[in-house]
C-alpha positions in Angstrom: 71.2 -12.9 152.6 74.2 -12.4 150.3 77.6 -11.0 151.6 77.7 -7.4 152.4 79.9 -6.5 149.3 81.6 -3.1 149.7 82.5 -1.2 146.7 86.2 -2.2 146.9 84.8 -5.9 147.1 82.2 -5.7 144.3 84.9 -4.3 141.6 87.5 -7.0 142.7 84.9 -9.5 142.3 83.2 -8.5 139.4 86.3 -8.3 137.4 87.7 -11.7 138.5 84.3 -13.4 137.4 84.1 -11.5 134.4 87.6 -12.9 133.3 86.4 -16.4 134.3 83.4 -16.4 132.5 84.9 -14.4 129.2 88.5 -15.8 129.2 87.7 -19.2 130.7 86.7 -21.3 127.8 84.2 -19.0 126.1 80.9 -18.4 127.2 78.4 -21.2 127.7 74.9 -21.1 126.4 72.5 -22.8 129.1 70.3 -25.0 127.5 66.8 -26.0 129.3 66.2 -29.6 129.9 62.6 -30.9 129.4 60.5 -29.4 132.2 58.5 -31.2 134.7 54.9 -30.5 135.9 54.9 -27.7 138.8 54.2 -29.8 142.0 51.0 -28.5 143.6 51.3 -27.6 147.3 50.8 -30.6 149.4 48.0 -30.3 152.3 49.8 -29.6 155.4 47.8 -29.9 158.6 47.9 -28.2 161.9 49.5 -24.6 160.6 48.9 -21.3 161.5 46.7 -19.4 159.5 47.3 -15.4 159.5 44.2 -12.7 158.3 45.6 -9.5 158.1 43.8 -6.1 157.1 46.2 -3.3 156.9 45.9 0.5 155.3 49.1 2.2 154.4 49.1 5.9 154.9 51.7 7.5 152.8 51.9 10.7 154.7 53.1 9.4 157.9 54.5 6.3 156.5 52.3 4.4 158.8 50.3 1.0 158.6 46.9 0.7 160.8 46.2 -3.3 161.1 44.1 -5.8 162.3 44.8 -9.4 162.4 43.9 -12.6 163.3 46.0 -15.7 163.8 44.6 -19.0 164.2 47.5 -20.3 166.2 48.2 -24.4 166.8 49.9 -25.8 169.4 52.2 -28.2 167.5 54.3 -29.2 170.6 53.2 -32.1 173.2 52.7 -29.9 175.9 50.0 -27.7 177.2 50.3 -24.0 176.7 49.2 -21.2 178.9 51.0 -18.3 176.9 52.5 -17.9 173.7 55.3 -15.4 172.3 55.5 -13.5 168.9 58.3 -11.4 167.3 57.4 -7.8 166.9 60.5 -7.1 164.5 59.8 -3.3 163.9 60.5 -2.5 167.6 64.3 -3.4 167.1 64.2 0.1 164.9 62.6 2.1 167.8 66.1 3.5 169.2 69.4 4.0 167.6 71.1 1.8 170.0 68.6 -1.3 168.9 69.2 -0.7 165.1 70.1 -4.3 163.6 73.0 -2.5 161.7 76.9 -2.5 162.5 78.2 0.8 163.5 79.9 1.1 160.1 77.0 0.6 158.4 74.6 3.4 160.3 75.3 6.1 157.6 74.3 3.6 154.9 71.1 2.6 156.6 70.0 6.2 157.7 71.6 8.5 155.1 69.3 11.0 156.4 70.1 10.5 160.1 68.4 8.1 162.5 64.7 7.7 162.0 62.5 5.6 164.3 60.5 2.7 163.3 58.4 0.6 165.5 55.0 -1.3 166.1 52.4 0.1 168.8 49.6 -2.8 170.0 46.7 -1.5 170.7 44.5 -4.4 172.1 44.8 -8.2 171.9 41.7 -10.2 172.1 40.1 -14.0 172.2 36.8 -14.2 171.1 35.9 -10.6 172.4 37.8 -11.0 175.5 40.8 -9.2 176.5 44.4 -11.3 177.0 46.9 -9.8 179.0 50.3 -9.0 177.5 53.7 -7.9 178.1 56.4 -6.1 175.6 59.7 -8.3 176.2 63.2 -8.8 174.7 66.6 -7.2 174.5 65.0 -4.8 172.1 61.4 -4.8 173.1 60.7 -6.9 170.0 59.0 -9.8 171.7 55.4 -10.0 172.8 54.4 -12.4 175.4 50.5 -13.0 175.1 49.0 -14.9 178.4 46.3 -17.3 177.2 44.1 -17.2 180.0 43.7 -20.9 180.1 45.8 -24.0 178.8 45.7 -25.1 174.9 46.2 -28.9 174.4 48.4 -30.2 172.0 47.0 -29.8 168.4 44.6 -27.4 169.9 43.8 -24.2 168.0 43.6 -20.6 169.9 42.1 -17.4 167.8 43.9 -14.5 168.8 42.9 -11.0 167.2 45.3 -8.2 167.6 45.1 -4.5 166.6 48.3 -2.2 165.9 50.2 0.4 164.2 53.3 0.1 162.5 55.7 3.2 161.6 58.3 2.5 159.0 61.8 4.3 159.3 63.5 6.2 156.8 65.8 3.3 156.3 67.4 1.5 153.6 67.4 -1.9 155.2 65.0 -4.7 154.9 62.4 -2.7 156.4 61.6 0.9 155.9 61.8 3.3 153.2 64.1 5.3 150.8 63.6 7.6 147.6 62.5 4.7 145.3 60.8 2.1 147.3 58.8 1.3 150.7 59.9 -2.3 152.1 57.4 -3.7 153.9 59.1 -6.8 155.9 59.1 -8.6 159.4 56.4 -6.0 160.1 53.7 -7.9 161.6 53.8 -9.9 165.2 54.7 -13.2 164.0 54.7 -16.4 166.0 57.8 -17.7 167.7 58.9 -21.1 166.7 58.5 -23.6 169.8 60.7 -26.4 168.8 62.6 -29.4 170.8 64.7 -26.5 172.4 61.8 -25.1 173.7 60.4 -21.1 172.5 63.0 -19.3 170.0 63.1 -15.9 171.4 66.0 -14.1 169.9 65.9 -10.3 168.8 66.9 -8.9 165.8 70.2 -8.8 165.5 72.8 -7.3 163.1 74.7 -10.1 161.7 72.9 -12.7 159.4 69.1 -13.0 158.8 67.8 -13.3 162.5 64.8 -14.9 161.4 63.2 -18.3 162.1 59.3 -19.0 161.5 56.9 -21.9 160.7 54.9 -22.1 157.7 51.9 -20.8 157.8 48.5 -19.6 155.5 48.4 -15.7 155.0 45.2 -14.0 153.6 46.1 -10.1 153.4 43.9 -7.4 152.4 45.7 -4.2 151.8 44.7 -0.5 151.1 47.2 1.6 149.7 47.6 4.6 147.4 46.7 4.1 143.9 50.2 5.3 142.8 52.1 2.6 143.9 52.7 -0.6 142.1 53.1 -3.5 144.7 55.4 -6.6 144.6 54.3 -9.2 147.3 54.7 -12.5 148.6 51.7 -14.6 147.1 49.2 -13.8 144.5 47.0 -11.1 144.2 43.5 -12.8 143.8 41.6 -9.3 143.9 42.3 -5.7 143.1 39.9 -2.8 143.0 40.8 0.9 142.4 39.3 4.5 142.9 40.6 7.5 142.3 43.3 7.7 144.8 43.3 4.1 146.1 44.0 0.6 145.5 42.6 -2.4 147.3 44.4 -5.8 147.0 43.6 -9.1 148.3 46.5 -11.5 148.3 46.7 -15.2 149.6 49.9 -16.8 150.2 49.8 -20.8 151.2 52.3 -22.5 153.2 55.0 -19.7 153.4 57.0 -18.8 156.3 56.3 -15.0 156.1 54.9 -12.3 154.0 56.3 -9.1 152.7 55.4 -6.6 150.2 57.4 -3.8 148.4 55.7 -0.4 147.2 57.1 2.0 144.7 55.9 4.5 141.9 58.7 3.9 139.8 58.7 0.1 139.0 59.1 -0.8 135.6 57.6 -4.5 135.8 58.6 -7.2 133.3 57.0 -10.8 133.2 57.8 -14.3 132.0 56.9 -17.9 132.9 58.1 -21.1 133.5 56.0 -24.3 133.9 53.1 -22.6 134.8 55.2 -20.1 137.4 54.4 -16.3 136.6 58.1 -14.5 136.9 57.7 -11.0 137.8 60.5 -8.6 138.1 60.0 -5.1 139.6 62.7 -2.8 138.1 63.9 0.7 138.7 66.5 0.3 135.6 64.2 -0.5 132.5 67.6 -1.3 130.5 67.8 -4.2 132.7 64.4 -5.3 133.1 64.8 -8.0 130.4 68.2 -9.1 131.8 66.8 -9.6 135.5 63.7 -11.4 134.2 66.0 -13.9 132.4 68.4 -14.4 135.2 65.2 -15.2 137.6 63.9 -17.3 135.1 67.2 -19.5 134.8 67.5 -19.4 138.5 64.0 -20.9 138.8 64.8 -23.5 135.8 68.2 -24.6 137.2 67.2 -25.1 141.1 64.3 -27.0 140.2 66.3 -29.3 137.9 68.7 -29.7 140.5 66.6 -30.1 143.8 63.1 -30.3 143.0 60.0 -28.2 141.9 59.7 -24.9 142.6 56.2 -25.3 144.5 54.5 -21.8 144.2 53.0 -20.2 141.0 54.8 -16.9 141.4 58.0 -15.6 142.0 59.0 -12.0 142.2 62.5 -10.1 142.2 62.3 -6.6 143.4 64.8 -4.0 143.2 64.4 -2.0 146.3 66.5 0.8 148.3 68.3 -1.7 149.9 72.2 -1.2 150.6 73.2 -4.8 151.8 72.9 -6.5 148.5 69.8 -8.9 148.6 67.2 -10.4 150.9 64.8 -13.5 150.5 61.5 -13.5 151.4 58.6 -16.6 150.7 58.0 -16.0 146.7 60.0 -12.6 146.8 63.6 -11.5 146.7 64.9 -7.8 147.5 67.5 -6.8 145.4 69.6 -3.4 145.8 68.9 -1.3 143.3 72.3 -0.3 142.9 73.4 -3.6 141.4 71.3 -2.7 138.3 74.2 -1.6 136.5 75.1 -2.2 132.9 79.1 -2.4 133.7 78.7 -4.7 137.0 75.8 -7.3 135.3 77.9 -10.3 136.8 77.0 -9.1 140.4 73.3 -8.7 139.7 73.0 -12.1 138.2 75.1 -13.4 141.2 72.5 -12.1 144.0 69.4 -12.8 142.2 70.7 -16.2 141.9 71.4 -16.6 145.7 68.2 -15.5 146.5 66.3 -17.4 144.3 68.4 -20.4 145.9 66.8 -19.5 148.9 63.4 -20.1 147.8 64.4 -23.7 148.4 66.8 -23.5 151.4 64.7 -21.0 153.8 61.1 -20.6 152.2 60.2 -24.3 151.8 62.8 -25.9 154.1 63.4 -23.7 157.0 66.3 -23.5 159.5 67.0 -21.9 163.0 69.2 -18.8 161.0 70.5 -17.7 164.2 71.8 -21.0 165.9 72.5 -22.7 162.8 73.3 -20.0 159.8 75.7 -22.4 158.0 72.7 -24.8 157.2 70.8 -22.1 155.5 73.3 -19.8 154.1 76.4 -22.3 153.1 73.9 -24.5 151.0 72.7 -21.7 149.2 76.2 -20.2 148.7 76.9 -23.4 147.3 73.8 -23.5 145.3 74.8 -20.2 143.8 77.9 -21.9 142.5 75.9 -24.9 140.8 73.8 -22.0 139.1 76.8 -20.7 137.4 78.2 -24.5 136.8 75.2 -25.3 135.1 74.4 -22.2 132.7 78.2 -21.4 131.9 80.2 -24.6 132.5 81.7 -26.7 134.8 85.0 -24.7 134.7 83.5 -21.5 135.8 82.1 -23.3 138.8 85.4 -24.8 139.7 87.1 -21.3 139.3 84.4 -19.6 141.5 85.1 -22.3 144.3 88.8 -21.8 143.5 88.3 -18.4 144.3 86.4 -19.0 147.8 89.3 -21.4 148.8 91.6 -18.4 148.2 89.7 -15.9 150.3 89.2 -18.2 153.3 92.9 -19.0 153.6 93.9 -15.3 153.3 91.2 -14.4 156.1 92.2 -17.3 158.2 88.7 -18.4 158.8 87.7 -20.6 161.8 84.5 -22.6 162.5 81.5 -22.2 160.4 79.3 -23.9 162.6 78.9 -21.2 165.2 75.6 -19.1 165.7 75.4 -16.1 164.0 75.6 -14.1 167.3 79.5 -15.2 167.8 80.9 -13.8 164.8 83.1 -10.9 165.4 81.3 -8.9 162.2 79.8 -9.1 158.6 83.0 -10.0 157.1 83.9 -12.7 159.4 80.3 -14.2 159.3 80.2 -14.0 155.4 83.5 -15.5 154.6 83.0 -18.2 157.3 79.3 -19.1 156.8 78.9 -18.3 153.2 82.1 -18.8 151.2 84.0 -21.5 153.5 80.6 -23.0 154.0 80.5 -23.3 150.0 84.3 -25.0 149.6 82.8 -27.6 152.5 79.8 -28.5 150.5 81.9 -28.7 147.1 84.3 -31.2 149.3 81.6 -33.4 149.9 80.3 -33.4 146.5 84.1 -34.4 145.5 84.1 -37.0 147.9 80.7 -38.5 147.6 80.2 -38.1 144.0 77.5 -36.4 142.1 74.9 -39.1 141.9 75.0 -39.5 145.8 75.3 -35.6 146.3 72.4 -34.5 144.1 70.0 -37.4 145.1 70.8 -36.6 148.8 69.7 -33.0 148.4 66.5 -33.9 146.2 65.7 -36.3 149.0 66.4 -33.7 151.8 64.3 -31.0 150.0 61.2 -33.7 149.4 61.2 -35.5 152.7 61.6 -32.0 154.8 59.4 -30.0 152.8 57.5 -27.0 154.7 59.2 -28.2 157.8 62.0 -26.9 159.9 65.0 -28.9 160.2 68.2 -28.9 162.2 72.0 -30.0 161.6 71.3 -33.1 163.3 68.7 -34.2 160.8 70.5 -33.1 157.8 73.3 -35.0 158.8 71.2 -38.3 159.4 70.2 -38.0 156.3 73.7 -38.5 154.8 74.7 -40.9 157.5 71.8 -43.2 156.3 73.5 -43.2 152.7 76.6 -44.5 154.1 78.5 -41.3 154.1 80.3 -40.3 157.2 80.0 -36.6 156.4 81.1 -35.6 160.0 84.7 -37.0 158.8 84.6 -35.1 155.8 83.9 -31.6 157.5 85.7 -32.3 160.4 88.7 -30.3 159.2 86.6 -27.2 158.9 85.5 -26.9 162.5 
């Protein structure tokens, strides 16, 4: 997610960067390099498979769902229970809501409105499984399997549940223009070297950590809505009132979709990738599509090919700025403003970079947010450098250096839960984090820097990576990355 720009910050930053681009050496034209073929999705063994059937009721803003999960024990121990995040319950009470206090009016302009998930039953091969709702916000589901499953063994889990969306302008909920269906279904918690990751849906950062899985979703929704989603629609049918969609998304970490009657959809393509933009301001449809395409092209050249066949940028009722999901990003619809197109470009570029640093390579975004967001923020700087020239990138970094010095930022390597507020979190993890990556680049040189990032992307594609593995990759190249970043701890 990008920095939560308030109105004052947006205005100042847009003026600064407009001057940088227009005055600092003229406008640069991005000239595409020769493209490579889009890489195919390599076969990955032992990943979970989600099959979901969902019916969306427009009047009540509810989803009625049946879900099957083929869950794989990818640990080296027998398991007799498994855990799932049930994030909608974080919206069930005002005191649970994953927003800072000063954000509540923006998140709930019509007053607090609850959202939740109601689990009806859970089965294995027709037999009921016992379960408990746990977690600080009732957003964890513990399922007792009634038997042990061994390493590499699968178990089929069937769930029946309803989801109620809140009238909220955050990631999950609906406003006047869009219905944002994100982090909405039970998704398996990661069980890594540290054990089960059972963190709740917190207000700071992106509190999500998941494994790569395959998704097969069938959705029935009112015909009036246009849909943008993770994955690719493989089949669709319509009657006078309803639309039926079959959607497939392989090797992704999550599944999200956005509905709206008002979308103006624009399309383009790059190397066989279909690029869709779902716009609420038709005047900026072409501009947003060009930014999306340029982002995919620039990051593919810098880090390695975008591995999926579709990418969607979706204007949404979402007050925070931007949010990444696999093959899909949400962008605050208020950024689609002709007077302020820099911020629109900045946010789309940032969220697109997350397709590499989140969607393909996963991290624990709660315990090590820097590994996700600092690299993504610096990738955004690289986008502007490649598109508008080195001078523009340098001036962006200079601005970030000034911001962090004035803020007296501290440790960028803390868990997201240890920061005071969103400003403290953003200026450390994003802004100072980008400065750190620029310092690494200056110390090791462009050849080593970009070759290492390409190796990182290729080596750990579709995996979850921690900071130790990231540092080890640099150390193997003879780079003492700890020494370079020590001053920023």
